[in-house]
N, C-alpha and C positions, 0 to 999 in steps of 0.2 A: 683523318684524325675524328675520334668517334663525338657527334655532339653531346651535351650533356643538359636538362632538364637544370631553368636556375631553383634553387632551393635559397630556402633561408640560411645554411651556412656557407651556401656561397658566397652571398649577397655579406655574409658576414652574421654573425649573431654575439648579440650581448650576453653577460653572464656573469657568474661566480667560479675564480678556480680556486681548490679545497687540495689541502695538501692533508689527506688521508693518514699518513705516516710521514715521513725526514725525506723518503724517496720514492713514495705513489701520491699522484696525482690524480684530479679528475675533475671533467668543466663540468657544469649545472648551468643548462642553456635556462637563462627566463631572463623575464623582460620586467624590470622592478622589484619589486619586493610582492607580490598577492599572495595570497595563502594559499600554500604547496606544501600540505601535508604529507603526501604520497611520492613514489619516487620509479620511476624505471631505470632499468642503471643498466647502461648498454657497454658491450664488448666485442671488438671488430676480429676477424679474421686475421689467416696469413700477410704479414705487412700493413696492415690497417692500421691507422693513429686517429688521431683527433680531427674530425668533421671529413675522414676518407671514404667512407660510408655516406652517398648522396639519397638514399633515401631516406635518412635518422634526418634531413628536414623539413621533409615532409610531416616526419611524428612528432617532432618538435610544435608544429604551426598545429597541428591538429589538435594536442592536448596544450596550446595556449591556452584558452576559454574554460580547463581544467581544472583541481586539484590536483594536479601531477607534476612533477618536472622530470627532465633527462638528466641522466650525468651520464657521462662519458670516460669513464675511466682508459690512465693509460700503463696498461701493463708494462711491467720491467719485457717485456716477449715482442710487444707493439714494435713498430714500424720493422726496421731491419734483426729484429733480436732476434724474431719468429721462430731461428736456426738455431740457436742457441740455448731457446725456451724449454721449455717440458711445464704438463699437464697440474702437476701437484703444484709447482708456486703458484699457476698459474689463481689456480683456488684458491692457495693465501692469501693471496692479494685481494681477489675479488672477497673472500671473508674479513678481511679487514676495513674494503672500503662501503661493505651493509653495515657492519660497525657499527663504524664510522659516522653513517649516514643516518640510521637510528640515534645515536647519542647523538647527532646535532642536528637532530628536526623533531625530535622527544620536547626537549624543554619547552620548544616556542610552539609545538603544534599538537601535541598529544601526541602518540602513540599513530602512525600511519603505514599505510605498504606502501613494501619493496617486493619489487617484481624487478628477475632479470633478466636480457635478453641475450643471444649471442647473433650472432653474423657468423657464418662458416663453421672454421674453427672453431671461433665465439661460442659455438654451439657443444662443442667440445669441451669448452670449458664448465655450458651450462649443466649438461650431462654429468660431467666429472665430480661439481658440488656438490649433487642429487643423488649423485647412486656410492661415491667412493667411501671409506670407512670414515668416522669424525672423531678422531684427528686425524686425516689420510697417512699412512705407511711410512716409513722417512724412508727416501733414497739412499743405498748404501753405500753412493761415492760421495755427494753433495749437501748432507743433511746428517750426519755425524755428531755437527752442536747445535743445531737447531732445535730452538723451541716448538711445541705442536703447538696450532692452534686451531682452536676451534672452532669450527664453523654454525654462526645461528640461521634460524630457519628462513624460510623467503616466502612472501606470499602466493608467487606465482612465476611460471617461467615462461621463456620465449625462445621457442629454435628457427632461426630461419637457415635457408639452404646449408643442411646435419647434412655436409656431402663426403664421400669417403674419400682420405687421400689418397689411398693404396689403389682403389679403381679407374682414379683418372691419371694414377702415374702407369696402371694394367692398358687404358686406351690408350694412352701415346706411345707403348712398347708393340700395342698394336698395330699402332696404324703408322711409325715412324711419323717426321718430319721433315722439313727442306732439307733438311743439309745430311739425316743420317736412315737409313733405310730401315726396319725392324728386326731386321738380323740383327745390323751393326748394333741399333739402343739396346736390341738385348743382350746382347755382349760386353757394353758397357755398360750395364747396369749390374749386370753381375758383376762382373768385375767389382763395382763399385761396394752393393752388400758383402764381395768377401771381403776387399780392405779393410771393411768397415765391424765386420766379425771379427773378426783379426787382430781391430790395432782398438777398438773403440773407444780407451784411455791410454793417457802418458803417463809422466813421470812418478812409477808407481801408482797406477791405478785411480790418479785424482783431478787427472785434467784432461776433458776433452780432446781431441781429435779432431782435425776437419777433413768434411770432406771434398777435393778436388773444387775448385770453384767451376775447373771447366770442364768437371763433368754434371755437373749437378746445376748448367745453366744450361743443357745439350738435354739433360732429362728434363729439366724447362720451373725447374726453378727458377726466379731473380739473382742475374748475374750479380748484384749489388750485395746479396746476403750468405754472407758465410752457414753452412750446417755444418753442424757437428756428428759425428760420427753414429752418437744414442739416437740423436734427433731425426734420425734420416732416417734409421734401422727402427725408427718407433712409428714415423710418415707412411713407410712404405711397406713395414709389416711383412719381410718377406717368408713368415712361416703362417701364414692365417689359409685359409681359414681356420684351420687345428688347432692353432697355437697365436691369438692377434694379440696384438704390442697393448701398451697403452691407447695409442691415438685411434687403432680403428677401432670405432664405434659407432660407423654409420654404414658400412660393409653388407652389400642386399643376397651374400655370402654363407654371411655367419651363422649360426646354426643360431635355432629353437631356446637349445639350453644354454649357449655362449647371452643370447638377449635378457636372458631370465638375470645372469648376475651383470647386466647391467643396467637395462628399463626397470628389468622383474626389481630390483633393490631399493626404489628408488623409495616406495612406500612405508620397507622396513627401517629407511633410515632417519624419517622422520626431518625429513629437511626442505618439503614441500605443503605448506599449508591449505593451498587448493587443489589448483590445473597447469600441467601443460602444455601446449601449443605449440603445434610444428609446423610451420608452412613452407613447404618446398619447392622450391621454383621449378616452374613448368617445363624449362629449355634452359634450364641451367647445362652451363658450354662443359662443366666440371664434370660431369655426368654419364657416361655410356653408356648407346644407346640400348644395350643387354638390360640397365635392369628397370624396373618395370619399378616406379614411383611409389604407384596407390597399394602393389601390393606389398612394398616392401613399410610403405604407415600403416600397415593393419598391423603387420607383424607387431611394427614396436606397440601397435598399440592393446593387442592382444597381451604384448607379454607388460606393458605397463598398468593393467588395469587385473591381469593373473596374478600380480605380482606380493596382493595386499589385500587388509578386506575393504579399501578404497578406490572409489572412483577420478583416477588423474589425469587420464586425458581428454582435452579439451576438445569438444566436439565442432570447435572451428577452426580446428585444423585441415590441409588442406594442399593438395598440390594448385599453387597457381598459376592459373593458364599462361604460358608465353612466355611466364617471368624469364628473365636469365639471371644467373647467378646474384650479384650482388643492384640489380633491378636499374641499370645504369645508361643503360643502352636508351638511343633516341626514342624507339616504340616502346618503351616501359610506360607511357601515365596511366595505361589500365589496372594492368598487376603493381603497379605500387598506388593505386586505388583498392585495391580489392585491399593489401598488405595494411594499407590506416584504418581504412574501415573494420579491418580482423583485430588490430593490434587493439584500437579504441575501444572496441565491445569489449573486447578481455578486459583490459585493464578498467570498465563501467561494471562490470563482474566481477571484478577482486574488490573495488571500492566499498557494493551494496554487499558483499558478503560477512 
């Protein structure tokens, strides 16, 4: 059984539950009612929900004496909803929460700072928020009666554990599992991709089909979460690196030109007022051993800063030594200390700027 460090979240944490919209909620971690004009808005990864990322408790505690509060957003794709979700809808909901926070806090404190932070797939949401056209392009199936949402700029952004789902799956295929050999895994994967491509939608192409859970569970996804053919193809991105799908933002084999279309578009979109900080886990269980993490961060920095007139990469960005994916293992005290130190210093700079 995994031993987890006791955090303020596991002990229970007071705060305020906000209805950002009728169906979208966020929890603000706050003790009492001190003056808190600035906001760190946190988005978890696949399968995450309120309080499921342990290190967030360390950040909440560190920010208690400051003028920052932490909002944790519960997306429609949170918990088991990720398999039916998509980045486009995520950033719409993120935009609604950013707008809500500004409208909620400004009358009380004046204009405050808002920083968005993503863990794992939450990092994909952060980058998609910053680099996607504004408003985003509509989805041909699900956005026929959709009202475009204009995203407002944020003051800073943090990506923690921005890993490639596709490379994680490729590693499973290469190594196999206790149940399946690499050859059996590859056959299972190829059949799943072929079936998903052949029948991505049903009912006159208006409804998602579902990849059999018996298949997705053997590939490595939780057996408790249904995964649509559409999201499966986006995550595994079978035509990459030549033609990456929406979710394939962080793979190490993407070309410099492809990175210019993602990281390199951030400055042009004008949705990041100050800096982007990336904290990559040095011992991330989801990253194959062939990925050179330091080299990958350098390529991202080059694409981001060469994409416009401003230098948007924060120099505190780093590969955190010995850090696991979510910094939840029993030996993660030092990686978590580094993470909290970097995040609080980053927010301090954002506040002073």
